[in-house]
Residue frames as a rotation matrix with the C-alpha (Angstrom) as fourth column:
MET 1
0.675 0.450 -0.585 10.24
0.051 0.762 0.646 17.31
0.736 -0.465 0.491 -7.63
VAL 2
-0.088 -0.649 0.755 11.66
-0.869 -0.321 -0.377 17.29
0.488 -0.689 -0.536 -4.10
PRO 3
-0.136 0.025 -0.990 12.52
0.153 0.988 0.004 13.99
0.979 -0.151 -0.139 -2.40
PHE 4
0.109 0.220 0.970 11.20
-0.919 -0.350 0.182 13.46
0.379 -0.911 0.164 1.13
ILE 5
-0.629 -0.217 -0.747 11.77
0.092 0.933 -0.349 10.74
0.772 -0.288 -0.566 3.70
PHE 6
0.147 0.794 0.590 8.89
-0.727 -0.318 0.608 9.99
0.670 -0.519 0.531 6.07
ASN 7
-0.909 -0.246 0.336 8.83
-0.415 0.604 -0.681 8.17
-0.035 -0.758 -0.651 9.39
LEU 8
-0.268 0.847 -0.460 6.08
-0.562 0.250 0.788 5.62
0.782 0.470 0.409 8.77
THR 9
-0.903 -0.099 -0.419 6.15
0.243 0.686 -0.686 3.91
0.356 -0.721 -0.595 12.16
ASP 10
-0.597 0.749 -0.286 2.55
0.592 0.170 -0.788 3.41
-0.541 -0.640 -0.545 13.31
LYS 11
-0.623 0.410 -0.666 1.19
-0.613 -0.785 0.090 5.51
-0.486 0.464 0.740 10.43
LYS 12
0.099 0.753 0.650 -2.01
0.156 0.634 -0.758 4.19
-0.983 0.176 -0.055 8.83
ILE 13
-0.698 -0.316 -0.642 -1.65
-0.598 -0.235 0.766 3.39
-0.393 0.919 -0.025 5.14
LEU 14
0.328 0.860 0.390 -4.45
-0.239 0.475 -0.847 2.22
-0.914 0.185 0.361 2.86
VAL 15
-0.815 -0.531 -0.233 -3.67
-0.399 0.221 0.890 0.09
-0.421 0.818 -0.392 -0.19
ALA 16
0.414 0.910 -0.015 -6.44
-0.544 0.235 -0.805 -0.49
-0.729 0.342 0.593 -2.72
GLY 17
0.554 -0.227 -0.801 -5.39
-0.700 0.394 -0.596 -3.52
0.451 0.890 0.060 -4.75
GLY 18
0.591 -0.271 0.759 -3.80
-0.507 0.607 0.612 -6.87
-0.627 -0.747 0.221 -4.05
GLY 19
0.980 -0.196 -0.009 -1.68
0.101 0.543 -0.833 -7.68
0.169 0.816 0.553 -7.09
ALA 20
0.353 -0.933 -0.071 2.04
0.897 0.359 -0.256 -7.78
0.264 0.027 0.964 -7.76
GLU 21
-0.190 -0.430 0.883 2.48
0.208 -0.896 -0.392 -4.00
0.960 0.109 0.259 -7.53
ALA 22
0.622 0.464 0.630 0.70
-0.536 -0.334 0.775 -3.90
0.571 -0.820 0.041 -4.16
GLU 23
0.906 -0.333 -0.261 2.86
0.420 0.775 0.473 -6.78
0.045 -0.538 0.842 -2.94
ALA 24
0.013 -0.956 0.294 6.06
0.795 -0.168 -0.583 -5.00
0.607 0.241 0.757 -4.01
LEU 25
0.032 0.079 0.996 4.90
-0.301 -0.950 0.085 -1.87
0.953 -0.303 -0.006 -2.16
LEU 26
0.910 0.364 0.198 4.18
-0.301 0.252 0.920 -3.89
0.285 -0.896 0.339 0.99
VAL 27
0.577 -0.776 -0.256 7.62
0.788 0.611 -0.077 -5.49
0.216 -0.157 0.964 0.87
SER 28
-0.267 -0.690 0.673 9.11
0.449 -0.707 -0.546 -1.97
0.853 0.157 0.498 0.74
LEU 29
0.051 0.398 0.916 6.91
-0.481 -0.794 0.371 -0.51
0.875 -0.460 0.151 3.48
LEU 30
0.790 0.477 -0.386 6.65
0.061 0.564 0.823 -3.26
0.610 -0.674 0.417 6.08
GLY 31
-0.006 -0.883 -0.469 10.20
0.846 0.245 -0.473 -2.83
0.533 -0.400 0.746 7.31
HIS 32
-0.747 -0.229 0.624 9.18
0.009 -0.942 -0.335 0.65
0.665 -0.244 0.706 8.49
ASP 33
-0.796 0.386 -0.467 6.37
0.605 0.475 -0.639 -0.71
-0.025 -0.791 -0.611 10.71
PRO 34
-0.759 0.645 0.091 3.32
-0.620 -0.759 0.201 1.18
0.198 0.096 0.975 9.45
GLU 35
-0.437 0.752 0.494 -0.24
0.005 0.551 -0.834 0.02
-0.900 -0.362 -0.245 10.10
ILE 36
-0.868 0.004 -0.496 -1.38
-0.491 -0.146 0.859 -1.18
-0.069 0.989 0.129 6.67
VAL 37
-0.008 0.908 0.418 -4.89
-0.126 0.414 -0.901 -1.95
-0.992 -0.060 0.111 5.48
VAL 38
-0.951 -0.218 -0.221 -5.24
-0.256 0.145 0.956 -3.70
-0.176 0.965 -0.194 2.10
ILE 39
0.022 0.985 0.169 -8.64
-0.241 0.170 -0.956 -3.82
-0.970 -0.020 0.241 0.42
SER 40
-0.544 -0.191 -0.817 -9.01
-0.838 0.075 0.541 -5.90
-0.042 0.979 -0.201 -2.72
PRO 41
0.572 0.820 0.004 -11.33
-0.817 0.570 -0.088 -8.65
-0.075 0.047 0.996 -3.99
SER 42
0.917 -0.373 -0.144 -8.25
0.348 0.922 -0.169 -10.84
0.196 0.105 0.975 -4.49
CYS 43
0.641 -0.761 0.103 -4.58
-0.750 -0.592 0.294 -10.79
-0.163 -0.266 -0.950 -3.56
THR 44
0.096 -0.734 -0.672 -1.28
-0.577 0.509 -0.638 -12.58
0.811 0.449 -0.375 -4.01
GLU 45
0.559 0.043 -0.828 -0.24
0.434 0.836 0.336 -15.48
0.706 -0.548 0.449 -1.82
ASN 46
-0.519 -0.825 -0.224 2.42
0.666 -0.226 -0.711 -13.34
0.536 -0.518 0.667 -0.15
ILE 47
-0.544 0.421 0.726 -0.16
-0.517 -0.850 0.106 -10.72
0.661 -0.317 0.680 0.80
LYS 48
0.591 0.748 -0.302 -2.20
-0.256 0.529 0.809 -13.54
0.765 -0.401 0.504 2.37
LEU 49
0.140 -0.638 -0.757 0.92
0.779 0.543 -0.314 -14.53
0.612 -0.546 0.573 4.32
PHE 50
-0.776 -0.400 0.487 1.39
0.085 -0.833 -0.547 -10.95
0.625 -0.383 0.680 5.54
LYS 51
0.057 0.879 0.474 -2.18
-0.717 -0.295 0.632 -11.08
0.695 -0.376 0.613 6.87
LYS 52
0.635 0.207 -0.745 -1.72
0.169 0.903 0.395 -14.52
0.754 -0.377 0.538 8.42
PHE 53
-0.140 -0.810 -0.570 1.37
0.873 0.171 -0.457 -13.35
0.467 -0.561 0.683 10.30
GLY 54
0.478 0.493 -0.727 -0.33
0.830 -0.525 0.190 -10.16
-0.288 -0.694 -0.660 11.51
ARG 55
-0.592 -0.796 -0.130 1.71
0.685 -0.581 0.439 -7.75
-0.424 0.171 0.889 9.42
ILE 56
-0.926 0.375 0.036 -1.31
-0.284 -0.757 0.588 -6.21
0.248 0.535 0.808 7.63
LYS 57
-0.271 0.931 0.245 -5.10
-0.077 0.232 -0.970 -6.12
-0.960 -0.281 0.009 7.76
TYR 58
-0.988 -0.030 -0.149 -6.71
-0.151 0.091 0.984 -7.47
-0.016 0.995 -0.095 4.60
GLU 59
-0.157 0.985 0.070 -10.33
-0.268 0.026 -0.963 -7.11
-0.951 -0.170 0.260 3.53
GLU 60
-0.852 -0.172 0.494 -11.36
0.333 0.549 0.767 -9.28
-0.403 0.818 -0.410 0.57
ARG 61
0.313 0.941 0.131 -13.74
0.803 -0.189 -0.566 -6.97
-0.508 0.282 -0.814 -1.29
TRP 62
0.004 -0.227 0.974 -13.86
0.758 -0.635 -0.151 -3.90
0.652 0.739 0.170 -3.50
ILE 63
-0.814 -0.330 -0.479 -12.95
0.561 -0.659 -0.501 -0.59
-0.151 -0.676 0.721 -1.90
GLU 64
0.264 0.926 0.269 -15.80
0.896 -0.339 0.289 1.80
0.358 0.165 -0.919 -1.12
GLU 65
0.055 -0.204 0.977 -15.87
0.045 -0.977 -0.207 5.52
0.997 0.055 -0.045 -0.46
SER 66
0.831 0.364 0.420 -16.65
-0.377 -0.186 0.907 4.88
0.408 -0.913 -0.018 3.23
ASP 67
0.700 -0.648 -0.300 -13.30
0.708 0.684 0.174 3.04
0.092 -0.335 0.938 3.58
VAL 68
-0.224 -0.826 0.517 -11.36
0.745 -0.487 -0.456 6.24
0.628 0.283 0.724 2.91
ASP 69
0.870 0.478 -0.122 -11.04
0.442 -0.643 0.626 8.68
0.221 -0.598 -0.770 5.78
SER 70
0.637 -0.598 0.486 -8.63
-0.398 -0.795 -0.457 11.25
0.660 0.098 -0.745 7.13
SER 71
0.790 -0.376 0.484 -7.01
-0.383 0.313 0.869 8.81
-0.479 -0.872 0.103 9.57
TYR 72
0.693 -0.544 0.474 -4.78
0.693 0.683 -0.230 7.55
-0.199 0.487 0.850 6.74
TYR 73
0.160 -0.779 -0.607 -1.34
0.046 -0.608 0.792 9.04
-0.986 -0.155 -0.061 6.23
PHE 74
-0.667 -0.311 -0.677 -1.09
-0.671 -0.143 0.727 7.84
-0.323 0.939 -0.113 2.62
ILE 75
0.425 0.759 0.493 -3.39
-0.233 0.619 -0.750 6.02
-0.875 0.204 0.440 0.20
PHE 76
-0.725 -0.651 -0.222 -2.20
-0.449 0.203 0.870 3.89
-0.522 0.731 -0.439 -2.71
ALA 77
0.489 0.868 -0.089 -4.54
-0.574 0.243 -0.782 3.07
-0.657 0.433 0.617 -5.63
LEU 78
-0.574 -0.789 -0.218 -3.00
-0.755 0.407 0.514 -0.06
-0.317 0.460 -0.829 -7.16
THR 79
0.132 0.778 0.615 -6.05
-0.403 0.609 -0.684 -1.96
-0.906 -0.157 0.394 -8.42
GLY 80
-0.787 -0.411 0.460 -5.01
0.258 0.459 0.850 -2.36
-0.561 0.788 -0.255 -12.04
ASP 81
-0.014 0.863 0.504 -8.38
1.000 0.002 0.024 -0.82
0.019 0.505 -0.863 -13.00
THR 82
-0.786 -0.392 0.478 -8.15
0.456 -0.890 0.018 2.79
0.418 0.232 0.878 -14.21
GLU 83
-0.011 0.881 0.472 -11.75
-0.041 -0.472 0.881 3.59
0.999 -0.010 0.041 -13.27
VAL 84
0.720 0.250 -0.647 -11.44
0.573 0.313 0.758 2.23
0.392 -0.916 0.082 -9.71
ASN 85
-0.257 -0.898 -0.357 -8.07
0.966 -0.239 -0.095 3.95
0.000 -0.370 0.929 -9.23
THR 86
-0.647 0.095 0.756 -9.64
0.194 -0.939 0.284 7.25
0.737 0.331 0.589 -10.34
GLU 87
0.487 0.872 0.044 -12.47
0.078 -0.094 0.993 6.76
0.870 -0.480 -0.114 -7.82
VAL 88
0.445 -0.404 -0.799 -9.95
0.891 0.289 0.351 6.07
0.090 -0.868 0.488 -5.04
ALA 89
-0.654 -0.718 0.237 -8.09
0.708 -0.692 -0.141 9.27
0.265 0.076 0.961 -5.96
SER 90
-0.272 0.624 0.732 -11.31
-0.094 -0.775 0.625 11.28
0.958 0.101 0.270 -5.70
TYR 91
0.715 0.485 -0.503 -12.13
0.407 0.296 0.864 9.69
0.568 -0.823 0.014 -2.32
ALA 92
0.000 -0.827 -0.563 -8.65
1.000 -0.006 0.009 10.60
-0.011 -0.563 0.826 -1.05
ALA 93
-0.696 -0.252 0.672 -8.97
0.395 -0.916 0.065 14.18
0.600 0.311 0.737 -2.32
ARG 94
0.255 0.907 0.335 -12.26
0.051 -0.359 0.932 14.63
0.966 -0.221 -0.137 -0.45
VAL 95
0.924 0.074 -0.376 -10.60
0.363 0.142 0.921 13.79
0.121 -0.987 0.105 2.88
HIS 96
0.743 -0.650 0.163 -7.31
-0.603 -0.754 -0.260 15.55
0.292 0.095 -0.952 2.03
VAL 97
0.521 -0.611 0.596 -5.07
-0.115 0.642 0.758 12.46
-0.846 -0.464 0.264 2.19
PRO 98
-0.126 -0.650 -0.749 -2.13
-0.914 -0.217 0.342 12.21
-0.385 0.728 -0.567 -0.24
VAL 99
0.666 0.438 0.604 -2.69
-0.140 0.869 -0.475 9.50
-0.733 0.232 0.640 -2.84
PHE 100
-0.599 -0.742 -0.301 -0.51
-0.569 0.129 0.812 7.61
-0.564 0.657 -0.500 -5.30
VAL 101
0.567 0.822 0.047 -2.40
-0.471 0.371 -0.801 6.36
-0.676 0.432 0.597 -8.36
GLN 102
-0.098 -0.584 0.805 -0.93
0.331 0.744 0.580 3.48
-0.938 0.324 0.121 -10.34
ASP 103
-0.494 -0.247 0.834 0.06
0.843 0.099 0.529 4.58
-0.213 0.964 0.160 -13.84
ASN 104
0.392 0.631 0.669 -1.50
0.738 -0.650 0.180 8.05
0.549 0.423 -0.721 -13.48
PRO 105
-0.568 -0.733 -0.375 0.90
0.816 -0.443 -0.371 10.76
0.106 -0.517 0.849 -12.31
ALA 106
-0.622 0.367 0.692 -1.70
-0.032 -0.895 0.445 13.47
0.783 0.254 0.568 -13.01
LEU 107
0.496 0.868 0.032 -3.96
-0.146 0.047 0.988 12.08
0.856 -0.495 0.150 -10.26
SER 108
0.328 -0.464 -0.823 -1.10
0.832 0.554 0.019 11.34
0.447 -0.691 0.567 -7.86
ASP 109
0.985 -0.015 0.170 -0.04
-0.100 -0.857 0.506 13.69
0.138 -0.516 -0.845 -5.08
PHE 110
0.233 -0.952 0.197 3.42
-0.760 -0.052 0.647 12.09
-0.606 -0.301 -0.736 -4.97
CYS 111
0.579 -0.117 -0.807 5.49
-0.600 0.609 -0.518 9.59
0.552 0.784 0.283 -6.91
LEU 112
0.834 -0.335 0.438 7.42
-0.123 0.661 0.740 6.52
-0.538 -0.671 0.510 -5.89
GLU 113
0.135 -0.876 -0.462 11.06
-0.989 -0.150 -0.005 6.10
-0.065 0.458 -0.887 -6.68
LYS 114
0.751 0.056 -0.658 12.00
-0.259 0.941 -0.216 2.73
0.607 0.332 0.722 -8.08
GLU 115
0.758 -0.512 0.404 14.04
-0.334 0.227 0.915 0.71
-0.560 -0.829 0.001 -5.62
GLU 116
0.018 -0.843 -0.538 17.55
-0.996 0.033 -0.085 -0.07
0.089 0.537 -0.839 -6.66
GLU 117
0.458 0.068 -0.886 18.37
-0.259 0.964 -0.060 -3.67
0.850 0.258 0.459 -7.41
ARG 118
0.424 -0.264 0.867 19.14
-0.897 0.013 0.443 -5.56
-0.128 -0.965 -0.231 -4.23
GLU 119
-0.652 -0.681 -0.333 21.39
-0.673 0.722 -0.158 -8.52
0.349 0.121 -0.929 -3.60
GLU 120
-0.798 0.396 0.455 18.70
-0.154 0.596 -0.788 -10.02
-0.583 -0.699 -0.415 -1.39
SER 121
-0.834 0.547 0.073 15.85
0.293 0.327 0.898 -11.80
0.468 0.770 -0.433 -3.18
ASP 122
-0.268 0.838 0.475 12.22
-0.712 -0.505 0.489 -10.85
0.649 -0.207 0.732 -2.62
PHE 123
0.442 0.418 -0.794 11.75
0.124 0.848 0.516 -14.29
0.888 -0.326 0.323 -1.05
ASP 124
-0.368 -0.670 -0.645 14.43
0.787 0.144 -0.600 -13.53
0.495 -0.728 0.474 1.57
ARG 125
-0.882 0.092 0.462 12.95
-0.224 -0.944 -0.241 -10.09
0.414 -0.316 0.853 2.25
ILE 126
0.105 0.994 0.001 9.47
-0.574 0.060 0.817 -11.57
0.812 -0.086 0.577 2.70
LYS 127
0.242 -0.092 -0.966 10.81
0.565 0.822 0.063 -14.24
0.789 -0.561 0.251 5.09
ASP 128
-0.773 -0.601 -0.202 12.46
0.531 -0.440 -0.724 -11.53
0.346 -0.668 0.659 7.19
LEU 129
-0.652 0.590 0.475 9.28
-0.548 -0.801 0.242 -9.43
0.524 -0.103 0.846 7.25
LEU 130
0.335 0.826 -0.453 7.20
-0.241 0.540 0.807 -12.40
0.911 -0.161 0.380 8.39
ARG 131
-0.183 -0.498 -0.848 9.58
0.715 0.525 -0.463 -13.05
0.675 -0.690 0.260 11.29
THR 132
-0.970 -0.210 -0.126 8.93
0.242 -0.742 -0.625 -9.60
0.038 -0.636 0.770 12.75
ARG 133
-0.107 0.993 -0.041 5.41
0.962 0.113 0.247 -9.17
0.250 -0.013 -0.968 14.07
ARG 134
-0.334 0.132 0.933 3.85
0.032 -0.988 0.152 -5.75
0.942 0.081 0.326 14.30
GLY 135
0.566 0.610 0.554 3.16
-0.448 -0.336 0.828 -4.40
0.692 -0.717 0.083 17.78
């Protein structure tokens, strides 16, 4: 494995799923100012706040194959449903976009490194992210 660092500013990122793992990913990514689309039939309250403050686009529904296209820089399958995550991985492969699949390294094109423990609480990080509007 080789570690890479990417400039995510203005890069389109698709997140399938709206649970705790998706929220943690958003908290990590939003400070780098990507353009994030979240598609999930439900989501956490903090993800709703990110939408309300214009930090992400959120569509409250199941992801479909037509949602996945080559304009995305990365795709994350974090639905908590193995079957749906597998479908998302196959959609991403068809359009040649790197995908991370929750709990399935064999289907993932890359892995995520666990963030080190921070002094700052998630609540403080979320407050800071909401203060900074995209664009």
